[in-house]
C-alpha positions as CSV (number, residue, x, y, z in Angstrom):
1,M,24.2,-32.1,4.4
2,T,20.8,-33.0,3.1
3,T,19.3,-36.4,2.1
4,A,16.3,-37.3,0.4
5,L,14.5,-37.3,3.9
6,D,14.8,-33.9,4.2
7,H,12.4,-31.6,2.6
8,P,13.9,-29.2,0.1
9,K,13.8,-26.3,2.0
10,R,14.8,-26.8,5.0
11,A,18.6,-26.5,4.4
12,A,17.3,-22.6,3.3
13,L,15.9,-22.2,6.5
14,L,18.2,-23.4,8.7
15,D,20.8,-21.3,6.8
16,E,18.8,-18.7,7.5
17,L,19.1,-18.3,11.4
18,H,22.8,-18.3,11.1
19,A,22.9,-15.4,8.0
20,R,23.3,-13.0,10.5
21,R,25.7,-14.0,13.0
22,A,27.4,-11.1,14.7
23,P,31.1,-10.7,15.2
24,R,32.6,-11.5,17.7
25,L,34.8,-7.9,19.9
26,Q,36.8,-7.3,22.4
27,P,38.5,-3.8,23.2
28,R,39.7,-2.3,21.3
29,A,38.0,-2.6,18.3
30,R,36.3,-0.3,15.4
31,V,32.9,-1.0,13.5
32,V,32.2,1.4,10.5
33,H,28.7,0.4,8.9
34,L,27.1,1.4,5.6
35,A,23.2,0.9,4.8
36,L,22.9,2.2,1.0
37,K,19.6,2.3,0.1
38,H,17.8,3.9,-4.2
39,A,15.7,7.1,-3.3
40,H,13.1,5.7,-5.3
41,N,11.1,1.8,-5.4
42,A,14.3,0.2,-3.7
43,A,12.6,-2.9,-3.3
44,N,12.4,-3.6,-6.9
45,R,15.7,-2.2,-7.8
46,D,18.3,-4.2,-10.2
47,R,19.9,-6.5,-7.5
48,T,22.8,-7.2,-10.7
49,A,24.1,-2.9,-10.1
50,D,24.6,-4.0,-6.4
51,L,26.6,-6.9,-6.7
52,E,28.3,-5.1,-9.6
53,H,28.9,-2.4,-7.1
54,L,30.1,-4.5,-4.7
55,A,32.7,-6.1,-6.8
56,A,34.1,-2.6,-7.5
57,L,35.2,-2.4,-3.9
58,T,36.3,-6.0,-3.8
59,G,38.1,-6.1,-6.9
60,E,36.9,-9.8,-7.0
61,E,34.4,-10.9,-9.7
62,A,30.9,-9.6,-9.8
63,M,29.0,-12.7,-7.3
64,P,26.1,-15.1,-9.3
65,P,22.5,-13.4,-8.9
66,G,20.9,-13.9,-6.6
67,T,23.8,-13.9,-3.9
68,R,22.6,-11.9,0.0
69,H,25.7,-12.2,2.3
70,H,29.9,-12.0,1.2
71,V,32.7,-11.6,3.3
72,F,35.9,-10.2,1.8
73,N,38.8,-8.8,3.6
74,L,40.0,-4.6,3.2
75,S,42.8,-2.7,4.0
76,D,43.5,1.0,5.5
77,D,46.2,3.0,6.9
78,H,44.1,2.1,10.0
79,G,44.4,-1.2,10.1
80,D,42.6,-4.5,8.2
81,A,39.2,-5.0,8.0
82,E,36.6,-7.9,7.7
83,V,33.5,-6.9,6.2
84,T,30.1,-8.7,5.5
85,W,28.2,-7.6,2.5
86,E,24.4,-7.9,3.1
87,S,21.6,-7.6,0.6
88,H,18.2,-6.7,2.2
89,T,15.0,-6.0,0.4
90,E,15.2,-2.0,0.2
91,L,18.9,-1.8,1.2
92,T,22.4,-3.1,1.2
93,A,24.8,-3.0,3.6
94,Y,28.7,-2.5,4.3
95,T,29.4,-3.6,8.2
96,A,34.0,-3.5,8.4
97,V,35.3,-4.5,11.8
98,V,39.1,-3.4,12.1
99,A,40.5,-5.2,15.4
100,D,43.1,-3.0,17.5
101,P,42.8,0.2,14.6
102,Q,45.9,2.3,14.5
103,G,45.5,6.0,15.6
104,E,42.7,7.7,17.9
105,P,39.3,6.8,18.7
106,F,37.4,8.9,16.1
107,G,40.0,10.0,14.0
108,D,40.4,11.0,10.7
109,G,40.2,9.1,7.8
110,V,38.1,6.3,9.0
111,D,35.7,6.7,6.1
112,A,38.9,5.4,4.0
113,L,37.7,1.9,4.0
114,F,34.8,3.6,1.8
115,P,36.3,5.8,-1.0
116,A,33.8,8.6,-1.8
117,E,34.6,8.0,-5.2
118,W,33.1,4.7,-4.8
119,E,30.0,5.8,-3.0
120,A,29.5,8.2,-5.9
121,A,29.1,6.0,-8.7
122,D,26.0,3.9,-7.1
123,P,23.2,5.0,-7.6
124,A,21.9,4.1,-4.0
125,Q,22.8,7.0,-1.1
126,R,23.4,6.9,2.6
127,I,20.8,6.0,4.7
128,A,22.8,4.7,7.8
129,A,26.6,5.1,8.5
130,V,27.6,4.5,12.1
131,H,30.7,4.1,13.6
132,V,31.3,2.6,16.4
133,E,34.6,2.2,18.8
134,I,34.4,-0.2,20.9
135,L,37.3,0.7,23.7
136,P,38.4,-1.1,27.4
137,K,36.3,0.2,30.1
138,P,38.1,2.9,32.9
139,T,38.9,0.8,36.3
140,G,38.8,2.3,39.8
141,P,36.5,4.6,42.0
142,D,36.7,7.3,39.0
143,A,35.4,5.1,36.0
144,D,32.1,6.2,35.8
145,A,33.7,10.5,35.6
146,E,36.7,9.1,33.0
147,C,33.7,7.8,30.8
148,A,31.9,11.3,30.8
149,A,35.0,12.1,30.7
150,L,35.9,10.2,27.2
151,L,32.3,11.0,26.1
152,A,32.5,14.6,26.5
153,G,35.5,14.9,24.3
154,W,34.0,12.6,21.1
155,L,29.4,13.4,21.3
156,D,27.8,16.2,21.5
157,P,26.2,16.7,25.1
158,S,23.5,18.2,24.4
159,S,22.0,15.1,22.6
160,T,24.2,12.6,23.9
161,S,21.9,9.4,25.6
162,V,23.8,6.6,27.9
163,I,23.0,3.3,29.1
164,R,24.7,0.5,31.3
165,I,24.2,-3.1,29.5
166,Y,25.2,-6.0,30.7
167,D,24.5,-5.8,34.4
168,G,26.8,-2.8,34.3
169,T,29.7,-4.9,32.3
170,G,29.5,-2.4,29.4
171,V,28.5,1.2,28.8
172,L,27.0,2.0,25.5
173,A,26.5,5.9,24.2
174,G,25.9,7.8,21.2
175,D,24.5,11.0,20.2
176,F,22.4,10.1,16.8
177,R,24.1,13.4,14.9
178,T,26.7,13.1,12.4
179,D,30.5,13.7,12.2
180,S,32.7,15.6,9.4
181,A,32.7,12.2,7.7
182,G,28.2,11.6,8.2
183,F,29.1,8.9,10.5
184,T,26.6,8.6,13.9
185,R,29.2,7.8,16.6
186,F,28.7,5.6,19.3
187,V,31.1,4.6,22.2
188,I,31.1,0.9,24.1
189,F,33.3,0.9,27.2
190,A,33.7,-3.1,27.3
191,A,35.1,-4.5,30.9
192,P,37.0,-7.6,30.7
193,E,34.2,-10.3,31.8
194,L,32.3,-9.2,29.1
195,G,33.3,-11.5,25.8
196,P,33.6,-10.8,22.9
197,G,30.4,-12.3,22.1
198,R,28.0,-10.4,24.2
199,V,30.6,-7.2,22.7
200,G,29.2,-8.4,19.3
201,R,26.2,-8.5,19.8
202,A,25.5,-5.5,21.4
203,V,27.8,-3.8,18.5
204,Q,24.9,-5.8,16.2
205,R,22.1,-4.2,18.3
206,V,23.9,-1.0,17.7
207,L,23.7,-0.8,14.3
208,D,20.6,-2.6,13.8
209,L,19.2,-0.2,15.5
210,E,20.5,3.1,13.7
211,T,19.8,1.6,10.8
212,Y,16.4,0.4,10.9
213,R,15.2,3.8,12.9
214,A,16.3,5.7,9.7
215,M,14.5,2.9,7.5
216,A,11.5,3.2,9.8
217,M,11.7,7.1,9.9
218,I,11.3,7.3,6.4
219,G,7.8,6.3,6.5
220,F,7.4,9.4,8.7
221,L,8.5,11.9,5.9
222,R,5.8,10.0,3.5
223,S,3.3,10.5,6.2
224,Q,3.3,14.1,5.8
225,E,2.9,13.7,2.8
226,L,0.0,12.3,2.8
227,S,-1.3,14.4,5.3
228,A,-1.0,16.9,2.9
229,H,-2.9,15.2,0.2
230,L,-5.8,13.7,2.7
231,N,-5.9,17.9,3.8
232,T,-6.9,19.0,0.4
233,L,-9.5,15.5,-0.1
234,D,-11.0,15.6,3.4
235,P,-13.6,19.0,2.7
236,R,-14.6,17.6,-0.2
237,L,-15.5,14.6,1.3
238,L,-17.3,16.0,3.6
239,D,-19.1,18.8,1.2
240,L,-20.2,16.1,-0.4
241,V,-21.6,13.8,2.2
242,S,-23.4,16.8,3.3
243,Q,-25.5,17.3,0.3
244,L,-26.4,13.2,0.5
245,D,-29.6,14.4,1.1
246,D,-29.8,17.5,-1.0
247,S,-32.6,17.1,-3.1
248,S,-31.5,19.3,-5.7
249,R,-28.2,18.0,-6.4
250,P,-29.1,15.1,-9.0
251,A,-28.1,11.9,-6.9
252,D,-26.0,10.9,-10.5
253,E,-23.4,13.7,-10.7
254,L,-22.8,13.7,-6.4
255,L,-22.0,9.7,-7.4
256,H,-19.8,10.7,-10.0
257,E,-17.9,13.4,-7.8
258,L,-17.7,10.4,-4.5
259,L,-16.1,8.0,-7.5
260,S,-13.3,10.4,-8.6
261,V,-12.3,11.7,-4.6
262,T,-12.5,7.6,-3.9
263,A,-10.5,7.3,-6.8
264,E,-7.7,9.3,-5.4
265,L,-8.0,8.3,-2.0
266,E,-7.5,4.7,-3.2
267,G,-4.7,5.8,-5.1
268,L,-3.2,7.5,-2.1
269,A,-3.6,3.9,-0.3
270,T,-1.7,1.8,-3.2
271,R,1.5,4.2,-3.1
272,H,1.9,4.1,0.4
273,D,0.6,0.5,1.5
274,F,4.5,-1.0,0.7
275,R,5.4,2.0,3.1
276,F,3.2,1.9,5.8
277,G,3.9,-2.1,5.7
278,A,7.8,-1.7,5.9
279,T,7.7,1.1,8.6
280,A,5.9,-1.4,10.9
281,A,8.1,-3.7,10.5
282,Y,11.2,-1.4,11.3
283,A,9.6,0.0,14.1
284,A,9.1,-3.0,15.7
285,I,13.4,-4.4,15.0
286,V,13.9,-0.6,16.8
287,A,11.5,-1.9,20.2
288,D,13.3,-5.4,20.0
289,R,16.8,-3.9,19.8
290,L,16.3,-1.6,22.5
291,A,14.1,-3.9,24.4
292,S,17.4,-5.9,24.4
293,L,19.7,-3.2,24.7
294,G,17.5,-2.6,28.1
295,D,17.5,0.9,30.0
296,D,19.6,0.6,32.7
297,R,20.8,4.4,33.4
298,F,24.2,5.8,33.6
299,E,24.1,8.9,36.3
300,A,21.7,11.2,35.7
301,R,22.1,10.5,31.5
302,Q,19.4,10.4,29.3
303,T,19.1,6.2,28.2
304,L,18.3,5.7,24.4
305,R,14.6,4.8,25.5
306,E,14.4,8.7,26.5
307,F,16.1,10.3,23.4
308,L,14.5,8.1,21.0
309,G,10.7,8.7,22.6
310,R,10.7,12.2,22.1
311,R,10.4,12.5,18.5
312,Y,10.9,9.1,16.9
313,D,8.5,7.5,19.0
314,P,6.0,10.4,18.1
315,A,7.1,9.6,14.2
316,I,5.9,7.4,14.4
317,R,2.7,7.3,16.2
318,T,2.5,9.4,12.8
319,V,2.9,7.1,10.5
320,V,0.7,4.6,12.0
321,S,-2.2,7.8,12.7
322,G,-2.0,8.6,8.8
323,E,-2.6,4.9,7.9
324,A,-5.4,4.8,10.0
325,R,-7.1,8.4,8.6
326,L,-7.1,7.3,5.3
327,Q,-8.1,3.8,6.0
328,R,-11.0,5.7,7.8
329,M,-11.5,8.2,5.1
330,L,-11.4,5.0,2.7
331,D,-14.4,3.4,4.7
332,R,-16.3,7.4,4.6
333,A,-16.1,7.4,1.2
334,G,-17.2,3.7,0.6
335,R,-20.2,4.0,3.4
336,A,-21.3,7.0,1.3
337,G,-20.8,5.9,-1.9
338,E,-23.0,2.6,-1.0
339,L,-25.7,5.6,0.3
340,L,-25.5,7.5,-3.6
341,R,-25.6,3.8,-5.0
342,T,-29.2,3.6,-3.2
343,K,-30.4,6.5,-3.6
344,V,-29.6,6.2,-7.4
345,D,-31.4,2.5,-7.0
346,V,-34.3,4.0,-5.5
347,A,-34.9,7.3,-7.9
348,R,-34.6,5.0,-10.9
349,S,-36.7,2.2,-9.2
350,D,-39.2,5.3,-9.3
351,Q,-38.7,5.9,-13.1
352,S,-39.1,2.8,-13.6
353,Q,-42.5,2.8,-11.9
354,E,-43.4,5.6,-13.5
355,L,-42.5,4.6,-16.7
356,L,-44.1,1.2,-16.5
357,R,-47.5,3.5,-15.3
358,S,-47.2,5.3,-18.9
359,M,-46.6,2.0,-21.0
360,D,-49.6,0.7,-18.8
361,A,-51.4,3.4,-19.6
362,R,-50.8,4.0,-23.9
363,A,-51.1,-0.5,-23.4
364,E,-55.0,1.2,-22.6
365,T,-55.7,3.6,-25.2
366,Q,-54.0,1.8,-28.0
367,L,-56.3,-1.2,-26.5
368,Q,-59.3,1.0,-27.1
369,L,-58.0,2.1,-30.1
370,Q,-57.3,-1.8,-31.4
371,H,-61.2,-2.1,-30.5
372,T,-61.9,0.7,-32.3
373,V,-60.1,-0.1,-35.5
374,E,-61.7,-3.5,-35.5
375,G,-65.1,-2.1,-35.6
376,L,-64.4,0.0,-38.1
377,S,-62.5,-2.5,-39.9
378,V,-65.9,-5.2,-39.6
379,A,-67.9,-2.1,-40.9
380,A,-65.7,-1.5,-43.7
381,I,-64.9,-4.8,-45.0
382,S,-68.7,-6.0,-44.5
383,Y,-69.9,-2.9,-47.0
384,Y,-67.2,-4.3,-49.8
385,V,-68.4,-8.0,-48.9
386,L,-71.8,-6.7,-49.5
387,G,-70.3,-5.0,-52.8
388,L,-69.1,-8.2,-53.8
389,L,-72.4,-10.3,-53.3
390,T,-75.2,-7.7,-54.7
391,H,-73.0,-7.4,-58.0
392,L,-72.7,-11.4,-57.9
393,L,-76.4,-11.9,-56.4
394,A,-77.9,-9.1,-59.4
395,P,-79.0,-12.3,-61.7
396,V,-80.6,-14.0,-59.5
397,I,-82.3,-11.2,-58.7
398,E,-83.5,-10.1,-61.8
399,E,-84.2,-13.6,-62.9
400,R,-86.4,-14.1,-60.2
401,H,-87.7,-10.2,-59.7
402,L,-86.7,-9.7,-56.4
403,D,-86.0,-7.0,-54.2
404,E,-82.6,-5.6,-54.4
405,K,-83.1,-3.8,-51.4
406,W,-84.6,-6.5,-49.3
407,V,-81.8,-9.1,-50.4
408,I,-79.1,-6.8,-49.4
409,A,-81.1,-5.8,-45.8
410,G,-80.9,-9.7,-45.6
411,L,-77.7,-10.4,-46.2
412,V,-76.1,-7.6,-43.9
413,P,-76.7,-8.9,-40.3
414,V,-75.2,-12.0,-42.1
415,V,-72.0,-10.7,-43.6
416,V,-71.7,-8.8,-40.8
417,V,-71.5,-11.4,-38.5
418,A,-69.2,-13.6,-40.9
419,V,-66.6,-10.8,-40.7
420,W,-66.7,-10.4,-37.2
421,L,-66.2,-13.9,-36.4
422,G,-63.7,-14.3,-39.4
423,M,-61.1,-11.2,-37.8
424,R,-61.6,-13.0,-34.3
425,W,-60.6,-16.8,-35.4
426,V,-57.5,-14.7,-37.5
427,R,-56.7,-12.6,-34.7
428,S,-56.6,-16.1,-32.1
429,R,-54.5,-17.5,-34.5
430,I,-52.0,-14.6,-34.1
431,H,-52.1,-14.9,-30.4
432,R,-51.2,-19.1,-30.8
433,V,-48.1,-18.3,-33.2
434,R,-46.7,-15.5,-30.9
435,R,-47.0,-17.7,-27.6
């Protein structure tokens, strides 16, 4: 019970610790597990549809939106089952536990709990389907031989992995192959001293191991697709980088092509970022479950870790390698882009300097032309002013009987100086206004 003293999220955080309680099991028992995943964009699927699909199986009303966990009961010819439904980020999981099932271990009809018609109605498909039989461990001096004989009848000897669990009180075996119903088979032989809680935890780890192994290896398939894309982009990037010091190729053209390659790389990084992160998380869960189950060898059989080490571990390393390769290519493209932008900036700076020098030269020419024009203007204005003065002074010259030529000659320097000073005054006024 929460109080005003509690943080609003305290109850939810505590409930999360108890969200996936392992079942309590003892021989004989059967566990049937389904993990369903949408082929595309599973993390953003319509979760209301998941709840409707759940209701179609239970015959109950659909759960409220946001429901992540539900427990209900089902029955078939093999017994009553308690089914746990869970909603995860990318998948939904159904785990049916049948205590004291009828019929032989791994008998026909184990998939009757989840009818094919019901599965087909869901757009999600199986990413994992696991059938676990919990059986009494044989006793006596030939107990291991009896276990081996039983396993040979149920599992594929070529891929069977067997380990002892819980200090030899139990034996766990699986072949990672699908049977006629599409389920991978696991067997747990449990001694009487192996309590129901430990058996249930062993089963939960097996279910997690198989489910998250499959989810992690989705990243392997995506990494193969990514590698094909990178194989086409790598030569283009290498060619562009090799032309960085080629003066015959315009830097702007190279930069445009490089931006195209970089955009494709960024698109690949965006599309694969979630999958890379999810693969790392799933691989960590698989590693944890393997460590929890242990690596105690049964007779001379290969262990779970040895079997997965042949193909699963390299697949995960391929994913890590693909992610690292993509990042290296992005870094190379980024460095090449910086170099090209620097080259473009230097070229533009040189062009700017040349333009400035050209502008300076033109300004100098214009200044010289301006001085020339000013000189001509002084002469022209002075000529017209002298003409006007001649007409104005004509009566005086006639009245006083002066020589017109000497009068004009005397006026020329006065007029020229006056015009020159007037033009300097006008120019200075214009400069002050501009400032």
